[in-house]
N, C-alpha and C positions, 0 to 999 in steps of 0.2 A: 275873615269867614263867619257869617251868622251860622247859629247852633241848628241843629236837626230838629226838628219838632214833630209831635204823633209816635208814628210805629218807629222813626229812624233815630228819638232820643236816645242817647249813650246811658241815660240812666233807667230808660225803658231796656235795653237791651242786658243791661247788667241784674237787669230785676228779673226778667224773665232766666238769663245764669243762673242765678241764686237759686230758684227755684227748681231748676233743673237738678241742680247739683245736690239743695236741701233734699229732695226726695229720691236722690239714687242709692242713701244709706236704707231708710226700709224697702226699697226695691230689691238692694241687693239680697237683705235679710229673706226676703220671701223665697228668691232662689238656692241661698242657702238651704233653708229649710225643704228642699227637694231634690236637691243634689249634693255631692261632696263640695267643702269648699275649694279644691282645689279644680276641680271642672266647673264651678262657678266664675271663677275670678276670669279662667281660660278664654268660656264663653262670652264675657263681659266684652274683655279686653283685647280677644281675640277680634272680634267683632267689632270695636272700636278701631282695630289696625285697617279695617277692611273700609269701615265709614271712613275714617282721616284719608286712605288712599285713595277713593271714589274723590273724595274734596279738592285733593290734591291737582286729581286728573282732569275736573270739573275747572276750576278755578286757575290752571295754567300757571301763570306768571307768578314768581312770588311775590309778598307783600315788598315795595319797595321803600325797605329800612337801610338808613346810613349802613349798618354793620353789614348787610344782605351786598349794600352795593358793593363795598371796602372791599369782601369776600370772594363774589364775580370779579370784579378787577381781578384780584389777585390772581384769577387763573380756577384751572377746574381743580386743581389740587387742593388746594385753601379749600374748597367748596366740599370735597370730598372728606376734608378734614375735619368739615364740619358736621357733614352726616354723621363720620365716625363717634365725634364727643357726642353728638346729641343720644347716637345708640346705648354708646357707656353710660349716659346719665338715666338714659331709661332701664336699666339694671337697678339702679337704686332707687328711683319715681314712680315705675311701675314695677318691675317684678319684686323689691322686696317690701316695696310698700302696701301692695296690695297682695303679698302671701301672706304678713301679718294682718291685715287687716279682715281678708278673707276669713281668715283662721279664726281670728276675733268673733266675726258672726255666726260662728259655728257655735259659740260659745254665751255665747253675750247678748242683750238687745242691740240694737241697731242706734234706740234711743243716746245708748252712751255712746260710742262712735259719732254721733253727729255731733256731742260734745266736746270729746276730748282731743279728735284730730286737729276739726278747724279752728278749735280754741288755744290748744294747746301749743298749736305748730307756730304760732307767730310769738308766743311768750318763750318758747326754749331759742326760737332763731334771735330772737333780742335780747335774751339772758346772752348766747356767744357771742354776739357781737360787742356787748358792754364786757363782758371777759377778758376777752382778745384784745380790746382798745381799740377794735374798728368803730367802734362809734361813740360819742359821749353820754356819759350820764347825766341824767338829768331826773330832777325830785320827781316829776310827774311821773315819768318812766320806769325809776328803781321803784316807785310805790307801785304800780302798775305791776310791775315784775313780781314783789313782794304778796300782792292779795293774789293775783292770777296763780302764785305756786301753792298758797295757803287752801287755796280754793281747791286747787286739784287734790293735796292732801286728804281734806275735807270729804272731795269725790270718791277718792278709792276707798277714806276709811270707811263710808255708807255704803257703796257697794259692794265689801264683804263682810257687812257686820249688820246690815237692818234687814228687813223684813223681807225685803224684794229682793236681799242680795245674796250670798253665799259664794263659796271658793270656786265654782264655775265661772258666775259672773266675773268675781275678781280679776281670773284668771285673764278672762276675756279681754278687760279693760285695762289689764297691762299688754297685753298685744295689741291693743290701741294705741297705748303707749308708745310699744316701738314703730306702729304707724307714725306717730308724730314725729318722731325723732328721722325717720328716713324721710319726711316730709321736711322736715327742717334743713338736713344737711342738705336737701336736694335745693332747696332756697336759698343756701350760701355757695353750691356751687355752679348755680346752673347761670347766671350773668357771666364768668368766664366759661365755663363748657358751652355753651350755647350762642358763645360770640360768633356771629358773622354768618349765621343762616336764620331766615324769615321763619316766624315763629310755628307756621301753622308746619310746613315740612320738619321742625325743629321737634315739636309735638307729636307728629306723626311717625319718625325716626324712634322718637323715645317708645313709644305705644307700640311699634311691631318691634323693637329688641324684649323691649318687656315681654310683649305677650307671646313669643316663642320660648323664650325660659318659661311663664308660665304653664307652656303646652309642655315641658321637660317636665316639671312638678305633677302636672297632673296626668301623664302619659298611667302610671297605676293604678291610676281608680276609672278612667275610662270604661275600663271594661266589665266596671261593676254596675253601670248605669244601663236601665233599660228604656234605651232609646225610644221603643215603637211605643212604651207605655207613659212619656209625659205628656201632660195636658197643654192646649194649646196657649190657656192661659201664662203659663210659663214661659214658653217660645216669644211670647208677646211680651213680655216683659224682658226678656233678655235683648227685643228687635229696641225699644227702648231706651235701655240702660246704655246700649251700642252705639244708636245713634242721637240719643237726645245731651245725657249727661257728657259722653267722649267726643261727640262729633260737632253736633251744633252748638252746644254751650260755647265751646273752644273758639266757636270763629264769632261768634255774639261777645265774645269777653274781650277780643283781639278790639274790634271795635270799638268795644266801649271805654277799653282801658287806653287805648289811642285818641281817644275825643277827651276828656275827665282824668285823663294822668294818672299813675298807680296807686298814688298815695288816697284821692277817693276813691279810687276802685277797692282798697282794699278794706274800706270801711263798711262798702256794700257785704264783706263777706260774715259778717256777723248777722247777716238773713238765715247764713244756711242752717247753723242749728236753732232757729225759732223754726224754720220753713220744717228741719228732719223732726224734732220734738211733736208738731202738730202732727206730721205724717205718721210717726209712730205710736203716738197714742192712736190716732183716730182708725186706721188702717190695722193696724199688729196687736192694737189693745197693750200695748208695754205701756208701764209707769214706772217712776223714781219714788226711793224711802224720800221720807222730811229730810235724813238729812243729806242724802246725794242731791236732791233738788237747791237745797239751800247751798253746800259745796258748788255747783253747775250755774248757781248767780255771782257767786264768790268769785268765778273763775273768767266767767264772762266778764264782770265785772273789770275785773284786773287786766284782762287784754287786752280790753276798749284802752283804758288809762295805758296801757304801753306803747300799745301801737299808736296812739293821738297825742300823747305825750301830754294829756291835758288839753288839745290843740286841738282845733277841728283846721282840715288841711285846706288852703287854698285852691280854689279853682284855676287853671290855666288860663290865660286871658286869652290864647287866642288859638283854633283847632289846628294842630300840623298833623304830619304824615305818619299812621301805626308806628309805636315804636313797640321792638320786642317785651313781652311783659316779663319782669322776674317769676324764675321758673313757679317760686315758692306761692304767687299768686292766684296760679293755675290748678286745684286740686281736682282736677277733671277725671282722674282715677279713682276717685273717692267713689 
């Protein structure tokens, strides 16, 4: 089947996805600047849950993946089981991940989040797979992991010791690190937990479950917000975060990863820190110290090497029906 061209090109869809995800860090930071971080997380993912539920209602039929078809053939009980597993995954991939992420945003620049989370997560995932023997070690991957971890050490040292850093920034960066750990864990359990359910519904169930828990976490802070005094710009920002990075980006990513495969799509993820760096510097006036910038470059180089193993993934020979992407390939909750 010929590859889609123009606005239907999978690489164009993936590029738009990365632009949305990359801009979400600085956009979330501006919301946290005006609201308690727990409330900001609730608004973003409560809105994202509503947007995804609307997408499920509009699109109707599930994506016809082999796993989803097998689940349907097994009966309603199997489908319900898939929904429960997806909801449980949301406790880790939405609630815990974003609890640490938004807490970190209240202490450290979004510039740091856009480096630590999307770049360090694949490094941590690859390291776990190698340590547990689930993947074979190669020279390129080991070199990438060593380079990435060395870059992370330099980055965190720069966060706490440079003129641009301090203990508060370092604490925020460590919270971002916990977010990266949560996302790496979500990546590892995702294929098994989300098997037998189509990607859109899996994301919807996970987001809804996470949003409920974020609501419970935010409940003590809701009364402190002067809702009638919130500016219109903040609400526009919340709507953008809920619809753009949470809902639209996921839908575009499903189509893109189904066309080019998860390996090529994962390489596109390295656009996220670049987009975030530009947005954070231009719109928020954030900056790195020299040592932190060096650590970020080393970390990014190591992560690319670890993911690619020194090779560019081959493109699929023919397009197939979209398949459920690995959970870790999808940081819609950023």
